[in-house]
PDB file of N, CA, C and O in Angstrom:
ATOM      1  N   MET A   1       0.848  -1.185   0.000  1.00  0.00           N
ATOM      2  CA  MET A   1       0.000   0.000   0.000  1.00  0.00           C
ATOM      3  C   MET A   1       0.891   1.244   0.000  1.00  0.00           C
ATOM      4  O   MET A   1       1.954   1.292   0.618  1.00  0.00           O
ATOM      5  N   ILE A   2       0.405   2.224  -0.712  1.00  0.00           N
ATOM      6  CA  ILE A   2       1.108   3.505  -0.763  1.00  0.00           C
ATOM      7  C   ILE A   2       0.154   4.599  -0.291  1.00  0.00           C
ATOM      8  O   ILE A   2      -1.011   4.625  -0.689  1.00  0.00           O
ATOM      9  N   GLU A   3       0.633   5.476   0.534  1.00  0.00           N
ATOM     10  CA  GLU A   3      -0.175   6.562   1.081  1.00  0.00           C
ATOM     11  C   GLU A   3       0.050   7.818   0.249  1.00  0.00           C
ATOM     12  O   GLU A   3       1.181   8.264   0.058  1.00  0.00           O
ATOM     13  N   THR A   4      -1.064   8.381  -0.245  1.00  0.00           N
ATOM     14  CA  THR A   4      -1.004   9.637  -1.000  1.00  0.00           C
ATOM     15  C   THR A   4      -1.898  10.648  -0.293  1.00  0.00           C
ATOM     16  O   THR A   4      -2.582  10.298   0.669  1.00  0.00           O
ATOM     17  N   ILE A   5      -1.904  11.883  -0.751  1.00  0.00           N
ATOM     18  CA  ILE A   5      -2.815  12.853  -0.148  1.00  0.00           C
ATOM     19  C   ILE A   5      -4.258  12.575  -0.562  1.00  0.00           C
ATOM     20  O   ILE A   5      -5.185  13.189  -0.034  1.00  0.00           O
ATOM     21  N   HIS A   6      -4.449  11.665  -1.492  1.00  0.00           N
ATOM     22  CA  HIS A   6      -5.779  11.297  -1.979  1.00  0.00           C
ATOM     23  C   HIS A   6      -6.251   9.970  -1.399  1.00  0.00           C
ATOM     24  O   HIS A   6      -7.313   9.476  -1.780  1.00  0.00           O
ATOM     25  N   GLY A   7      -5.495   9.394  -0.499  1.00  0.00           N
ATOM     26  CA  GLY A   7      -5.847   8.119   0.128  1.00  0.00           C
ATOM     27  C   GLY A   7      -4.809   7.052  -0.142  1.00  0.00           C
ATOM     28  O   GLY A   7      -3.756   7.313  -0.723  1.00  0.00           O
ATOM     29  N   GLU A   8      -5.126   5.850   0.288  1.00  0.00           N
ATOM     30  CA  GLU A   8      -4.221   4.722   0.097  1.00  0.00           C
ATOM     31  C   GLU A   8      -4.543   3.992  -1.200  1.00  0.00           C
ATOM     32  O   GLU A   8      -5.705   3.844  -1.577  1.00  0.00           O
ATOM     33  N   PHE A   9      -3.499   3.543  -1.870  1.00  0.00           N
ATOM     34  CA  PHE A   9      -3.629   2.774  -3.099  1.00  0.00           C
ATOM     35  C   PHE A   9      -2.669   1.597  -3.034  1.00  0.00           C
ATOM     36  O   PHE A   9      -1.640   1.642  -2.360  1.00  0.00           O
ATOM     37  N   GLU A  10      -3.034   0.554  -3.747  1.00  0.00           N
ATOM     38  CA  GLU A  10      -2.165  -0.607  -3.890  1.00  0.00           C
ATOM     39  C   GLU A  10      -1.522  -0.544  -5.266  1.00  0.00           C
ATOM     40  O   GLU A  10      -2.220  -0.382  -6.267  1.00  0.00           O
ATOM     41  N   ILE A  11      -0.216  -0.670  -5.329  1.00  0.00           N
ATOM     42  CA  ILE A  11       0.473  -0.676  -6.617  1.00  0.00           C
ATOM     43  C   ILE A  11       0.380  -2.078  -7.199  1.00  0.00           C
ATOM     44  O   ILE A  11       0.925  -3.031  -6.642  1.00  0.00           O
ATOM     45  N   VAL A  12      -0.317  -2.194  -8.325  1.00  0.00           N
ATOM     46  CA  VAL A  12      -0.462  -3.471  -9.023  1.00  0.00           C
ATOM     47  C   VAL A  12       0.739  -3.698  -9.926  1.00  0.00           C
ATOM     48  O   VAL A  12       1.280  -4.802  -9.991  1.00  0.00           O
ATOM     49  N   LYS A  13       1.151  -2.645 -10.622  1.00  0.00           N
ATOM     50  CA  LYS A  13       2.314  -2.724 -11.519  1.00  0.00           C
ATOM     51  C   LYS A  13       2.983  -1.354 -11.566  1.00  0.00           C
ATOM     52  O   LYS A  13       2.307  -0.325 -11.590  1.00  0.00           O
ATOM     53  N   ASN A  14       4.297  -1.349 -11.579  1.00  0.00           N
ATOM     54  CA  ASN A  14       5.074  -0.119 -11.631  1.00  0.00           C
ATOM     55  C   ASN A  14       6.190  -0.308 -12.663  1.00  0.00           C
ATOM     56  O   ASN A  14       7.357  -0.474 -12.309  1.00  0.00           O
ATOM     57  N   PHE A  15       5.814  -0.282 -13.938  1.00  0.00           N
ATOM     58  CA  PHE A  15       6.740  -0.557 -15.028  1.00  0.00           C
ATOM     59  C   PHE A  15       7.717   0.609 -15.210  1.00  0.00           C
ATOM     60  O   PHE A  15       7.314   1.762 -15.365  1.00  0.00           O
ATOM     61  N   ARG A  16       8.985   0.282 -15.187  1.00  0.00           N
ATOM     62  CA  ARG A  16      10.074   1.256 -15.338  1.00  0.00           C
ATOM     63  C   ARG A  16      10.021   2.326 -14.246  1.00  0.00           C
ATOM     64  O   ARG A  16      10.340   3.490 -14.490  1.00  0.00           O
ATOM     65  N   ASP A  17       9.617   1.922 -13.042  1.00  0.00           N
ATOM     66  CA  ASP A  17       9.553   2.821 -11.872  1.00  0.00           C
ATOM     67  C   ASP A  17       8.803   4.104 -12.188  1.00  0.00           C
ATOM     68  O   ASP A  17       9.263   5.199 -11.863  1.00  0.00           O
ATOM     69  N   ALA A  18       7.652   3.964 -12.821  1.00  0.00           N
ATOM     70  CA  ALA A  18       6.882   5.127 -13.281  1.00  0.00           C
ATOM     71  C   ALA A  18       6.219   5.904 -12.157  1.00  0.00           C
ATOM     72  O   ALA A  18       6.026   7.114 -12.278  1.00  0.00           O
ATOM     73  N   PHE A  19       5.864   5.232 -11.062  1.00  0.00           N
ATOM     74  CA  PHE A  19       5.103   5.928 -10.016  1.00  0.00           C
ATOM     75  C   PHE A  19       5.986   6.913  -9.276  1.00  0.00           C
ATOM     76  O   PHE A  19       6.958   6.538  -8.621  1.00  0.00           O
ATOM     77  N   ILE A  20       5.622   8.191  -9.395  1.00  0.00           N
ATOM     78  CA  ILE A  20       6.290   9.268  -8.666  1.00  0.00           C
ATOM     79  C   ILE A  20       5.205   9.960  -7.847  1.00  0.00           C
ATOM     80  O   ILE A  20       4.296  10.580  -8.398  1.00  0.00           O
ATOM     81  N   LEU A  21       5.310   9.848  -6.546  1.00  0.00           N
ATOM     82  CA  LEU A  21       4.267  10.312  -5.640  1.00  0.00           C
ATOM     83  C   LEU A  21       3.897  11.771  -5.870  1.00  0.00           C
ATOM     84  O   LEU A  21       2.712  12.101  -5.918  1.00  0.00           O
ATOM     85  N   ASP A  22       4.863  12.632  -6.009  1.00  0.00           N
ATOM     86  CA  ASP A  22       4.588  14.062  -6.187  1.00  0.00           C
ATOM     87  C   ASP A  22       3.797  14.324  -7.469  1.00  0.00           C
ATOM     88  O   ASP A  22       2.843  15.102  -7.465  1.00  0.00           O
ATOM     89  N   ASP A  23       4.190  13.680  -8.555  1.00  0.00           N
ATOM     90  CA  ASP A  23       3.457  13.841  -9.822  1.00  0.00           C
ATOM     91  C   ASP A  23       2.022  13.341  -9.687  1.00  0.00           C
ATOM     92  O   ASP A  23       1.083  13.984 -10.155  1.00  0.00           O
ATOM     93  N   PHE A  24       1.865  12.191  -9.043  1.00  0.00           N
ATOM     94  CA  PHE A  24       0.535  11.624  -8.859  1.00  0.00           C
ATOM     95  C   PHE A  24      -0.350  12.564  -8.033  1.00  0.00           C
ATOM     96  O   PHE A  24      -1.498  12.817  -8.397  1.00  0.00           O
ATOM     97  N   ASN A  25       0.175  13.071  -6.942  1.00  0.00           N
ATOM     98  CA  ASN A  25      -0.602  13.976  -6.086  1.00  0.00           C
ATOM     99  C   ASN A  25      -1.034  15.236  -6.827  1.00  0.00           C
ATOM    100  O   ASN A  25      -2.113  15.768  -6.565  1.00  0.00           O
ATOM    101  N   LYS A  26      -0.217  15.712  -7.735  1.00  0.00           N
ATOM    102  CA  LYS A  26      -0.545  16.921  -8.493  1.00  0.00           C
ATOM    103  C   LYS A  26      -1.593  16.665  -9.574  1.00  0.00           C
ATOM    104  O   LYS A  26      -2.409  17.545  -9.851  1.00  0.00           O
ATOM    105  N   ARG A  27      -1.592  15.487 -10.190  1.00  0.00           N
ATOM    106  CA  ARG A  27      -2.472  15.212 -11.334  1.00  0.00           C
ATOM    107  C   ARG A  27      -3.798  14.561 -10.951  1.00  0.00           C
ATOM    108  O   ARG A  27      -4.775  14.681 -11.691  1.00  0.00           O
ATOM    109  N   TYR A  28      -3.850  13.888  -9.834  1.00  0.00           N
ATOM    110  CA  TYR A  28      -5.051  13.164  -9.436  1.00  0.00           C
ATOM    111  C   TYR A  28      -6.167  14.149  -9.103  1.00  0.00           C
ATOM    112  O   TYR A  28      -5.951  15.136  -8.399  1.00  0.00           O
ATOM    113  N   ILE A  29      -7.360  13.869  -9.616  1.00  0.00           N
ATOM    114  CA  ILE A  29      -8.536  14.676  -9.283  1.00  0.00           C
ATOM    115  C   ILE A  29      -9.610  13.742  -8.721  1.00  0.00           C
ATOM    116  O   ILE A  29      -9.579  12.532  -8.948  1.00  0.00           O
ATOM    117  N   ASP A  30     -10.557  14.323  -7.986  1.00  0.00           N
ATOM    118  CA  ASP A  30     -11.542  13.523  -7.264  1.00  0.00           C
ATOM    119  C   ASP A  30     -12.416  12.641  -8.152  1.00  0.00           C
ATOM    120  O   ASP A  30     -12.970  11.655  -7.668  1.00  0.00           O
ATOM    121  N   VAL A  31     -12.552  12.965  -9.420  1.00  0.00           N
ATOM    122  CA  VAL A  31     -13.375  12.135 -10.305  1.00  0.00           C
ATOM    123  C   VAL A  31     -12.838  10.703 -10.379  1.00  0.00           C
ATOM    124  O   VAL A  31     -13.604   9.782 -10.666  1.00  0.00           O
ATOM    125  N   PHE A  32     -11.564  10.497 -10.133  1.00  0.00           N
ATOM    126  CA  PHE A  32     -10.978   9.157 -10.166  1.00  0.00           C
ATOM    127  C   PHE A  32     -11.395   8.312  -8.959  1.00  0.00           C
ATOM    128  O   PHE A  32     -11.145   7.106  -8.940  1.00  0.00           O
ATOM    129  N   ASN A  33     -12.023   8.922  -7.959  1.00  0.00           N
ATOM    130  CA  ASN A  33     -12.438   8.181  -6.766  1.00  0.00           C
ATOM    131  C   ASN A  33     -13.473   7.100  -7.061  1.00  0.00           C
ATOM    132  O   ASN A  33     -13.654   6.191  -6.251  1.00  0.00           O
ATOM    133  N   ILE A  34     -14.149   7.178  -8.196  1.00  0.00           N
ATOM    134  CA  ILE A  34     -15.166   6.171  -8.531  1.00  0.00           C
ATOM    135  C   ILE A  34     -14.564   4.944  -9.210  1.00  0.00           C
ATOM    136  O   ILE A  34     -15.251   3.937  -9.380  1.00  0.00           O
ATOM    137  N   TYR A  35     -13.312   5.013  -9.593  1.00  0.00           N
ATOM    138  CA  TYR A  35     -12.677   3.914 -10.322  1.00  0.00           C
ATOM    139  C   TYR A  35     -11.848   3.033  -9.391  1.00  0.00           C
ATOM    140  O   TYR A  35     -11.043   3.544  -8.612  1.00  0.00           O
ATOM    141  N   PRO A  36     -12.033   1.729  -9.461  1.00  0.00           N
ATOM    142  CA  PRO A  36     -11.209   0.846  -8.649  1.00  0.00           C
ATOM    143  C   PRO A  36      -9.767   0.712  -9.159  1.00  0.00           C
ATOM    144  O   PRO A  36      -8.886   0.268  -8.423  1.00  0.00           O
ATOM    145  N   TYR A  37      -9.528   1.099 -10.421  1.00  0.00           N
ATOM    146  CA  TYR A  37      -8.172   1.030 -10.974  1.00  0.00           C
ATOM    147  C   TYR A  37      -7.838   2.339 -11.671  1.00  0.00           C
ATOM    148  O   TYR A  37      -8.664   2.911 -12.384  1.00  0.00           O
ATOM    149  N   VAL A  38      -6.619   2.801 -11.455  1.00  0.00           N
ATOM    150  CA  VAL A  38      -6.128   4.012 -12.111  1.00  0.00           C
ATOM    151  C   VAL A  38      -4.800   3.668 -12.771  1.00  0.00           C
ATOM    152  O   VAL A  38      -3.887   3.133 -12.143  1.00  0.00           O
ATOM    153  N   VAL A  39      -4.721   3.996 -14.068  1.00  0.00           N
ATOM    154  CA  VAL A  39      -3.484   3.772 -14.816  1.00  0.00           C
ATOM    155  C   VAL A  39      -2.841   5.129 -15.084  1.00  0.00           C
ATOM    156  O   VAL A  39      -3.503   6.078 -15.504  1.00  0.00           O
ATOM    157  N   GLY A  40      -1.561   5.198 -14.836  1.00  0.00           N
ATOM    158  CA  GLY A  40      -0.802   6.410 -15.127  1.00  0.00           C
ATOM    159  C   GLY A  40       0.317   6.097 -16.087  1.00  0.00           C
ATOM    160  O   GLY A  40       1.012   5.092 -15.932  1.00  0.00           O
ATOM    161  N   ASP A  41       0.499   6.952 -17.082  1.00  0.00           N
ATOM    162  CA  ASP A  41       1.619   6.769 -18.006  1.00  0.00           C
ATOM    163  C   ASP A  41       2.208   8.141 -18.324  1.00  0.00           C
ATOM    164  O   ASP A  41       1.547   9.172 -18.206  1.00  0.00           O
ATOM    165  N   TYR A  42       3.451   8.113 -18.723  1.00  0.00           N
ATOM    166  CA  TYR A  42       4.138   9.360 -19.058  1.00  0.00           C
ATOM    167  C   TYR A  42       4.238   9.505 -20.562  1.00  0.00           C
ATOM    168  O   TYR A  42       4.802   8.655 -21.250  1.00  0.00           O
ATOM    169  N   SER A  43       3.681  10.600 -21.060  1.00  0.00           N
ATOM    170  CA  SER A  43       3.748  10.939 -22.471  1.00  0.00           C
ATOM    171  C   SER A  43       4.399  12.307 -22.574  1.00  0.00           C
ATOM    172  O   SER A  43       3.891  13.280 -22.016  1.00  0.00           O
ATOM    173  N   ALA A  44       5.503  12.390 -23.272  1.00  0.00           N
ATOM    174  CA  ALA A  44       6.259  13.642 -23.419  1.00  0.00           C
ATOM    175  C   ALA A  44       6.580  14.245 -22.056  1.00  0.00           C
ATOM    176  O   ALA A  44       6.561  15.465 -21.889  1.00  0.00           O
ATOM    177  N   GLY A  45       6.876  13.382 -21.082  1.00  0.00           N
ATOM    178  CA  GLY A  45       7.270  13.844 -19.762  1.00  0.00           C
ATOM    179  C   GLY A  45       6.124  14.296 -18.868  1.00  0.00           C
ATOM    180  O   GLY A  45       6.357  14.801 -17.770  1.00  0.00           O
ATOM    181  N   ILE A  46       4.896  14.121 -19.324  1.00  0.00           N
ATOM    182  CA  ILE A  46       3.720  14.540 -18.559  1.00  0.00           C
ATOM    183  C   ILE A  46       2.933  13.301 -18.150  1.00  0.00           C
ATOM    184  O   ILE A  46       2.689  12.414 -18.968  1.00  0.00           O
ATOM    185  N   LEU A  47       2.537  13.245 -16.880  1.00  0.00           N
ATOM    186  CA  LEU A  47       1.757  12.122 -16.384  1.00  0.00           C
ATOM    187  C   LEU A  47       0.316  12.232 -16.860  1.00  0.00           C
ATOM    188  O   LEU A  47      -0.337  13.259 -16.680  1.00  0.00           O
ATOM    189  N   ARG A  48      -0.167  11.151 -17.474  1.00  0.00           N
ATOM    190  CA  ARG A  48      -1.583  11.048 -17.862  1.00  0.00           C
ATOM    191  C   ARG A  48      -2.222   9.983 -16.984  1.00  0.00           C
ATOM    192  O   ARG A  48      -1.618   8.940 -16.734  1.00  0.00           O
ATOM    193  N   LEU A  49      -3.437  10.238 -16.517  1.00  0.00           N
ATOM    194  CA  LEU A  49      -4.163   9.277 -15.695  1.00  0.00           C
ATOM    195  C   LEU A  49      -5.455   8.874 -16.387  1.00  0.00           C
ATOM    196  O   LEU A  49      -6.096   9.687 -17.054  1.00  0.00           O
ATOM    197  N   LYS A  50      -5.830   7.611 -16.221  1.00  0.00           N
ATOM    198  CA  LYS A  50      -7.089   7.113 -16.768  1.00  0.00           C
ATOM    199  C   LYS A  50      -7.656   6.107 -15.785  1.00  0.00           C
ATOM    200  O   LYS A  50      -6.931   5.266 -15.254  1.00  0.00           O
ATOM    201  N   GLY A  51      -8.964   6.198 -15.545  1.00  0.00           N
ATOM    202  CA  GLY A  51      -9.632   5.292 -14.627  1.00  0.00           C
ATOM    203  C   GLY A  51     -10.264   4.121 -15.348  1.00  0.00           C
ATOM    204  O   GLY A  51     -10.712   4.244 -16.488  1.00  0.00           O
ATOM    205  N   PHE A  52     -10.296   2.986 -14.673  1.00  0.00           N
ATOM    206  CA  PHE A  52     -10.905   1.773 -15.207  1.00  0.00           C
ATOM    207  C   PHE A  52     -11.792   1.142 -14.143  1.00  0.00           C
ATOM    208  O   PHE A  52     -11.474   1.162 -12.954  1.00  0.00           O
ATOM    209  N   THR A  53     -12.908   0.584 -14.593  1.00  0.00           N
ATOM    210  CA  THR A  53     -13.823  -0.111 -13.693  1.00  0.00           C
ATOM    211  C   THR A  53     -13.432  -1.586 -13.619  1.00  0.00           C
ATOM    212  O   THR A  53     -12.550  -2.043 -14.347  1.00  0.00           O
ATOM    213  N   LYS A  54     -14.097  -2.320 -12.736  1.00  0.00           N
ATOM    214  CA  LYS A  54     -13.824  -3.763 -12.657  1.00  0.00           C
ATOM    215  C   LYS A  54     -14.261  -4.469 -13.934  1.00  0.00           C
ATOM    216  O   LYS A  54     -13.728  -5.523 -14.282  1.00  0.00           O
ATOM    217  N   ASP A  55     -15.243  -3.877 -14.638  1.00  0.00           N
ATOM    218  CA  ASP A  55     -15.736  -4.482 -15.872  1.00  0.00           C
ATOM    219  C   ASP A  55     -14.793  -4.288 -17.057  1.00  0.00           C
ATOM    220  O   ASP A  55     -14.764  -5.119 -17.964  1.00  0.00           O
ATOM    221  N   ASN A  56     -14.020  -3.197 -17.058  1.00  0.00           N
ATOM    222  CA  ASN A  56     -13.112  -2.985 -18.187  1.00  0.00           C
ATOM    223  C   ASN A  56     -11.638  -3.052 -17.786  1.00  0.00           C
ATOM    224  O   ASN A  56     -10.769  -2.629 -18.548  1.00  0.00           O
ATOM    225  N   PHE A  57     -11.356  -3.576 -16.603  1.00  0.00           N
ATOM    226  CA  PHE A  57      -9.979  -3.752 -16.147  1.00  0.00           C
ATOM    227  C   PHE A  57      -9.170  -4.591 -17.127  1.00  0.00           C
ATOM    228  O   PHE A  57      -7.975  -4.362 -17.313  1.00  0.00           O
ATOM    229  N   ASN A  58      -9.823  -5.558 -17.749  1.00  0.00           N
ATOM    230  CA  ASN A  58      -9.117  -6.463 -18.659  1.00  0.00           C
ATOM    231  C   ASN A  58      -8.642  -5.786 -19.946  1.00  0.00           C
ATOM    232  O   ASN A  58      -7.851  -6.379 -20.679  1.00  0.00           O
ATOM    233  N   ILE A  59      -9.095  -4.573 -20.243  1.00  0.00           N
ATOM    234  CA  ILE A  59      -8.639  -3.889 -21.459  1.00  0.00           C
ATOM    235  C   ILE A  59      -7.437  -2.980 -21.212  1.00  0.00           C
ATOM    236  O   ILE A  59      -6.979  -2.300 -22.130  1.00  0.00           O
ATOM    237  N   ILE A  60      -6.927  -2.961 -19.991  1.00  0.00           N
ATOM    238  CA  ILE A  60      -5.756  -2.121 -19.705  1.00  0.00           C
ATOM    239  C   ILE A  60      -4.581  -2.456 -20.626  1.00  0.00           C
ATOM    240  O   ILE A  60      -3.952  -1.529 -21.137  1.00  0.00           O
ATOM    241  N   PRO A  61      -4.249  -3.730 -20.866  1.00  0.00           N
ATOM    242  CA  PRO A  61      -3.143  -4.007 -21.803  1.00  0.00           C
ATOM    243  C   PRO A  61      -3.385  -3.409 -23.188  1.00  0.00           C
ATOM    244  O   PRO A  61      -2.457  -2.891 -23.810  1.00  0.00           O
ATOM    245  N   ASP A  62      -4.628  -3.479 -23.674  1.00  0.00           N
ATOM    246  CA  ASP A  62      -4.950  -2.882 -24.974  1.00  0.00           C
ATOM    247  C   ASP A  62      -4.775  -1.361 -24.930  1.00  0.00           C
ATOM    248  O   ASP A  62      -4.236  -0.765 -25.863  1.00  0.00           O
ATOM    249  N   TYR A  63      -5.230  -0.746 -23.846  1.00  0.00           N
ATOM    250  CA  TYR A  63      -5.065   0.707 -23.684  1.00  0.00           C
ATOM    251  C   TYR A  63      -3.588   1.091 -23.727  1.00  0.00           C
ATOM    252  O   TYR A  63      -3.217   2.070 -24.375  1.00  0.00           O
ATOM    253  N   LEU A  64      -2.756   0.332 -23.046  1.00  0.00           N
ATOM    254  CA  LEU A  64      -1.325   0.648 -23.007  1.00  0.00           C
ATOM    255  C   LEU A  64      -0.682   0.533 -24.389  1.00  0.00           C
ATOM    256  O   LEU A  64       0.190   1.328 -24.738  1.00  0.00           O
ATOM    257  N   VAL A  65      -1.112  -0.454 -25.173  1.00  0.00           N
ATOM    258  CA  VAL A  65      -0.556  -0.639 -26.520  1.00  0.00           C
ATOM    259  C   VAL A  65      -1.069   0.428 -27.478  1.00  0.00           C
ATOM    260  O   VAL A  65      -0.306   0.974 -28.274  1.00  0.00           O
ATOM    261  N   GLU A  66      -2.367   0.723 -27.399  1.00  0.00           N
ATOM    262  CA  GLU A  66      -2.999   1.606 -28.385  1.00  0.00           C
ATOM    263  C   GLU A  66      -2.874   3.094 -28.057  1.00  0.00           C
ATOM    264  O   GLU A  66      -2.852   3.921 -28.969  1.00  0.00           O
ATOM    265  N   SER A  67      -2.791   3.450 -26.782  1.00  0.00           N
ATOM    266  CA  SER A  67      -2.848   4.862 -26.410  1.00  0.00           C
ATOM    267  C   SER A  67      -1.559   5.416 -25.810  1.00  0.00           C
ATOM    268  O   SER A  67      -1.460   6.616 -25.554  1.00  0.00           O
ATOM    269  N   CYS A  68      -0.598   4.574 -25.590  1.00  0.00           N
ATOM    270  CA  CYS A  68       0.644   5.013 -24.953  1.00  0.00           C
ATOM    271  C   CYS A  68       1.825   4.813 -25.906  1.00  0.00           C
ATOM    272  O   CYS A  68       1.780   3.990 -26.820  1.00  0.00           O
ATOM    273  N   ALA A  69       2.860   5.577 -25.667  1.00  0.00           N
ATOM    274  CA  ALA A  69       4.076   5.427 -26.458  1.00  0.00           C
ATOM    275  C   ALA A  69       4.683   4.046 -26.198  1.00  0.00           C
ATOM    276  O   ALA A  69       4.610   3.541 -25.077  1.00  0.00           O
ATOM    277  N   PRO A  70       5.278   3.437 -27.218  1.00  0.00           N
ATOM    278  CA  PRO A  70       5.877   2.114 -27.026  1.00  0.00           C
ATOM    279  C   PRO A  70       6.910   2.126 -25.895  1.00  0.00           C
ATOM    280  O   PRO A  70       7.770   3.004 -25.823  1.00  0.00           O
ATOM    281  N   ASN A  71       6.799   1.133 -25.023  1.00  0.00           N
ATOM    282  CA  ASN A  71       7.744   0.943 -23.923  1.00  0.00           C
ATOM    283  C   ASN A  71       7.769   2.114 -22.935  1.00  0.00           C
ATOM    284  O   ASN A  71       8.771   2.323 -22.251  1.00  0.00           O
ATOM    285  N   CYS A  72       6.687   2.868 -22.858  1.00  0.00           N
ATOM    286  CA  CYS A  72       6.653   4.005 -21.935  1.00  0.00           C
ATOM    287  C   CYS A  72       6.543   3.519 -20.496  1.00  0.00           C
ATOM    288  O   CYS A  72       6.102   2.400 -20.231  1.00  0.00           O
ATOM    289  N   ALA A  73       6.946   4.372 -19.588  1.00  0.00           N
ATOM    290  CA  ALA A  73       6.811   4.080 -18.164  1.00  0.00           C
ATOM    291  C   ALA A  73       5.340   4.235 -17.776  1.00  0.00           C
ATOM    292  O   ALA A  73       4.689   5.212 -18.146  1.00  0.00           O
ATOM    293  N   TYR A  74       4.829   3.260 -17.027  1.00  0.00           N
ATOM    294  CA  TYR A  74       3.435   3.340 -16.589  1.00  0.00           C
ATOM    295  C   TYR A  74       3.269   2.621 -15.258  1.00  0.00           C
ATOM    296  O   TYR A  74       4.123   1.840 -14.839  1.00  0.00           O
ATOM    297  N   PHE A  75       2.147   2.906 -14.606  1.00  0.00           N
ATOM    298  CA  PHE A  75       1.803   2.195 -13.381  1.00  0.00           C
ATOM    299  C   PHE A  75       0.311   1.917 -13.360  1.00  0.00           C
ATOM    300  O   PHE A  75      -0.478   2.596 -14.017  1.00  0.00           O
ATOM    301  N   ILE A  76      -0.055   0.905 -12.592  1.00  0.00           N
ATOM    302  CA  ILE A  76      -1.449   0.553 -12.369  1.00  0.00           C
ATOM    303  C   ILE A  76      -1.668   0.529 -10.867  1.00  0.00           C
ATOM    304  O   ILE A  76      -0.972  -0.175 -10.136  1.00  0.00           O
ATOM    305  N   LEU A  77      -2.652   1.312 -10.413  1.00  0.00           N
ATOM    306  CA  LEU A  77      -2.985   1.359  -8.995  1.00  0.00           C
ATOM    307  C   LEU A  77      -4.374   0.792  -8.776  1.00  0.00           C
ATOM    308  O   LEU A  77      -5.257   0.940  -9.621  1.00  0.00           O
ATOM    309  N   LYS A  78      -4.559   0.148  -7.648  1.00  0.00           N
ATOM    310  CA  LYS A  78      -5.878  -0.322  -7.238  1.00  0.00           C
ATOM    311  C   LYS A  78      -6.311   0.505  -6.036  1.00  0.00           C
ATOM    312  O   LYS A  78      -5.559   0.677  -5.077  1.00  0.00           O
ATOM    313  N   ASN A  79      -7.539   1.014  -6.106  1.00  0.00           N
ATOM    314  CA  ASN A  79      -8.095   1.781  -5.001  1.00  0.00           C
ATOM    315  C   ASN A  79      -8.946   0.832  -4.167  1.00  0.00           C
ATOM    316  O   ASN A  79     -10.057   0.492  -4.576  1.00  0.00           O
ATOM    317  N   PRO A  80      -8.456   0.396  -3.010  1.00  0.00           N
ATOM    318  CA  PRO A  80      -9.192  -0.592  -2.226  1.00  0.00           C
ATOM    319  C   PRO A  80     -10.444  -0.026  -1.553  1.00  0.00           C
ATOM    320  O   PRO A  80     -11.235  -0.782  -0.989  1.00  0.00           O
ATOM    321  N   HIS A  81     -10.628   1.280  -1.607  1.00  0.00           N
ATOM    322  CA  HIS A  81     -11.760   1.916  -0.935  1.00  0.00           C
ATOM    323  C   HIS A  81     -12.973   2.087  -1.849  1.00  0.00           C
ATOM    324  O   HIS A  81     -14.015   2.572  -1.409  1.00  0.00           O
ATOM    325  N   VAL A  82     -12.844   1.695  -3.108  1.00  0.00           N
ATOM    326  CA  VAL A  82     -13.972   1.762  -4.038  1.00  0.00           C
ATOM    327  C   VAL A  82     -14.733   0.450  -3.936  1.00  0.00           C
ATOM    328  O   VAL A  82     -14.140  -0.628  -3.985  1.00  0.00           O
ATOM    329  N   ASN A  83     -16.046   0.548  -3.793  1.00  0.00           N
ATOM    330  CA  ASN A  83     -16.884  -0.636  -3.765  1.00  0.00           C
ATOM    331  C   ASN A  83     -16.952  -1.190  -5.185  1.00  0.00           C
ATOM    332  O   ASN A  83     -17.487  -0.523  -6.071  1.00  0.00           O
ATOM    333  N   PRO A  84     -16.422  -2.399  -5.429  1.00  0.00           N
ATOM    334  CA  PRO A  84     -16.390  -2.920  -6.796  1.00  0.00           C
ATOM    335  C   PRO A  84     -17.764  -3.223  -7.370  1.00  0.00           C
ATOM    336  O   PRO A  84     -17.898  -3.411  -8.579  1.00  0.00           O
ATOM    337  N   ASN A  85     -18.783  -3.275  -6.528  1.00  0.00           N
ATOM    338  CA  ASN A  85     -20.123  -3.588  -7.007  1.00  0.00           C
ATOM    339  C   ASN A  85     -20.972  -2.353  -7.266  1.00  0.00           C
ATOM    340  O   ASN A  85     -22.102  -2.470  -7.738  1.00  0.00           O
ATOM    341  N   GLN A  86     -20.437  -1.156  -6.961  1.00  0.00           N
ATOM    342  CA  GLN A  86     -21.231   0.041  -7.198  1.00  0.00           C
ATOM    343  C   GLN A  86     -21.299   0.329  -8.687  1.00  0.00           C
ATOM    344  O   GLN A  86     -20.347   0.062  -9.420  1.00  0.00           O
ATOM    345  N   ASN A  87     -22.403   0.863  -9.127  1.00  0.00           N
ATOM    346  CA  ASN A  87     -22.569   1.210 -10.533  1.00  0.00           C
ATOM    347  C   ASN A  87     -22.055   2.603 -10.777  1.00  0.00           C
ATOM    348  O   ASN A  87     -22.355   3.526 -10.020  1.00  0.00           O
ATOM    349  N   ARG A  88     -21.300   2.756 -11.803  1.00  0.00           N
ATOM    350  CA  ARG A  88     -20.766   4.056 -12.183  1.00  0.00           C
ATOM    351  C   ARG A  88     -21.857   4.858 -12.881  1.00  0.00           C
ATOM    352  O   ARG A  88     -22.547   4.335 -13.756  1.00  0.00           O
ATOM    353  N   LYS A  89     -22.014   6.100 -12.509  1.00  0.00           N
ATOM    354  CA  LYS A  89     -22.993   6.964 -13.153  1.00  0.00           C
ATOM    355  C   LYS A  89     -22.402   7.549 -14.410  1.00  0.00           C
ATOM    356  O   LYS A  89     -21.275   8.045 -14.412  1.00  0.00           O
ATOM    357  N   GLU A  90     -23.168   7.488 -15.479  1.00  0.00           N
ATOM    358  CA  GLU A  90     -22.699   8.025 -16.756  1.00  0.00           C
ATOM    359  C   GLU A  90     -23.065   9.478 -16.865  1.00  0.00           C
ATOM    360  O   GLU A  90     -22.758  10.118 -17.870  1.00  0.00           O
TER     361      GLU A  90
END
């Protein structure tokens, strides 16, 4: 578990040591609180964050291939405080 100013998260994957606490704290916004998984990747030196639900968690590898630079540094965090059975409002 890692403690951030936005709560505790579990690091699922930290490819190429991508997780930098200060960058994460600056980029994270409260809208990500509804997602049980948050993926962060660096594009042109800027951290990008994207949330995933339990239903689309399995497409994270596709997202990394299709939307990220090849071999880029990325991380996957799990938010243990999100109820996995709650329905996301569209």
